[in-house]
N, C-alpha and C positions, 0 to 999 in steps of 0.2 A: 306394628308394621306387618305387612303381608307380602309374600313373594308370589309373583305371577310372571308368566311369559308375556311377551309383547302381544302375541296372538290372543291370549286370554284377556289382557287389558283392553285390546281393541274391541272384543266382544262385549265387555262390560261397558265401555264407552258408548257403543252403539245402543245398548239397552238403556243407558241413562239418557241419551239424546231422544230416544223414542218415548221414554217416560215423561221427559220435560215437554216434548211436543204434545203429548196427550193431555197433560194437565193444562197447558196453555190453550189448547183447542177447546177443552171443556169450559175453561174460564171465558173464552171469547163467546161461546154459545150461551152462557148463563149469566154473565155480568150485567146484562140489561135485557129487557124483553118488551114486547108489544102487547097491549091489551086493547081490544076494540072498545069503542065508545059504549058505555052502558054495561060493559063486562066488569065483573069484580076482579081487579088485578091479582088478588090473593089466590084465586082459583087457577091462575095460569103462571104464577111466579115460579121459576125454576129454582131448585135448591142451589144456593151459592153462598159461600162464606169467604169473604175477602181476606180476612186474616189467616185462615187456615190455608187457603190457596197460595197466598204470598209466602207463607212459611214453607210449604211443599216446594215451591219454585226455588226459593233460596237454598233449601237443603240439597236439591238435585244439582243446582248450579255450582254449589260448593264442591260436591263430589266430582263434577265434571272438571272443575278447575284443578283440584288435587290430582286427579287421574291424568289429565293432559300434561300437567307439570312433570309428573313422574315419567310419563312417556317421552316428553321432550328431553329430560335429563338422560334417560336411557339412550335415546337416539343420538344425542351429541357426545356421549362418552363411551358407547359400546362399539367396538371394532367388528367389522365383518372381515375375518382374517384372510380369506382367499382373494379378496379384492383390495385389501389394505385400505379400507375407508371406514369411517364411522357410519352408523345406520343412516343418519340424516344426509350424509354425502351420497350414500347409495340410493337414497330416495330421490335425489336429484339426478344422479348418474343414469339410473335405469330409464327414465323418460327421455333423457338426451340420447341414449343408445337406441331407444325405440324410434325416435324421430330420424336418427341417422340411418338405421336399417330400412325404414320406410322409403327414404329418399333413394338409397342404393337399390332397393327392390325396383322402384320405378325406372331408374336409370338402366339397370341391367336388362330390363325387359323391353327396351326400345330397339327398333330395327336400325341398322347402320344408316339406311336411307329410306325415307318414307314420303309418300306423296302427300302434299299439303293442300287442303281445300281452303281457299281464301275467298270469302264473299265480301263484297263491299261496293260502294258507289264508284263508278268509272272503272271498274276492274274488268279487263277483257278475260272472259272465261276460257279462251283458247290457250292461254298461257298456263303451263303446268309448273308448279313450284314443288321443290323437294326440300325436306328438312333432313339435315345430316347431323349425326351425333358428333360431338367435338371432344371425344374422350375414348379411351380404350375400354370397350365393353367387357372384355375378359378380365381386366384389372378391377373394374367395378364389381363384377361378379365375385371375384376372389375376396374383395373387401367386404362385400355383403355377407358372405359366409363366415368371415372372421368376426364381423360385427354381431351377427346372429348368435354365434357361439359364445361370444363375450356376454351378450345380453342374457342368454340362457344361464350361463355360469353365475352371473351377478344375481339374477332372480333366485336361483336355487340356494345360493349362499345366504342371501338375505332371508329367505323363507326358513332356512335352517336356524339362523340366529333368532328370528322372531318366534320360532316354535320350541326352542330349547333353552336359551339364555333367559334368566329371570331378572325382573326389576322389582324394586321395593315400592310398595304402595301403602298409603295410610289406610288403616283398618276401616275407617269411616266410609271409604269408597265402596267396600264390599259388604257392608252391613245392610240388612233389610232390603 
C-alpha cells in the first residue's frame, strides 16, 4: 500500500483518465481502415493488436477503479475539522454555498425601485411600471458577506485536508 494526499491522488487519476482516453482514441483510429479499390490493404493497414489494446485498457481501468475507491473511502471517512463535515459532505456543501452566495449577490445589487420595461401585444407604452424589491437589501448584503466568508473558510479547510491528510492506495495504481 502507498500513502498519498487526496491532491496527489487526483493528479494520478487525471493522468490515468488521459492514458485511457489516448489508448481508446488510438484504438478507434486503427481498429478498422479503408483501402481504395485496387489498393493493396496491407500497404495501408495501421498497426493494431486487439489483445494488447484490450489488456492495456483493462489495466488502466483497474487502476482507475482502485484509485477512485480509495478516494471515495477517504472522502466518506475523513473529517474537515473546521467545518465539522466529512470531505464528501464538504464537496456537496461548497456548491450549495456557492449557489446561495450567487443568489444573494444578485439580490443585494438590486435597486429598491427600478423602472420595468414591458413589451407585448396590447400594451400601452405610456404606462410606466416599477419593480420593487420585497426584502431588506441591507439584511441580504449582510447575509451575502457571511455566506462568502463561510464559503472561503470551507474551501480553505477542504484544500488543507486534501493537501495534507493522506489516504491509502494500492501500489498497483502508482506502478508504471
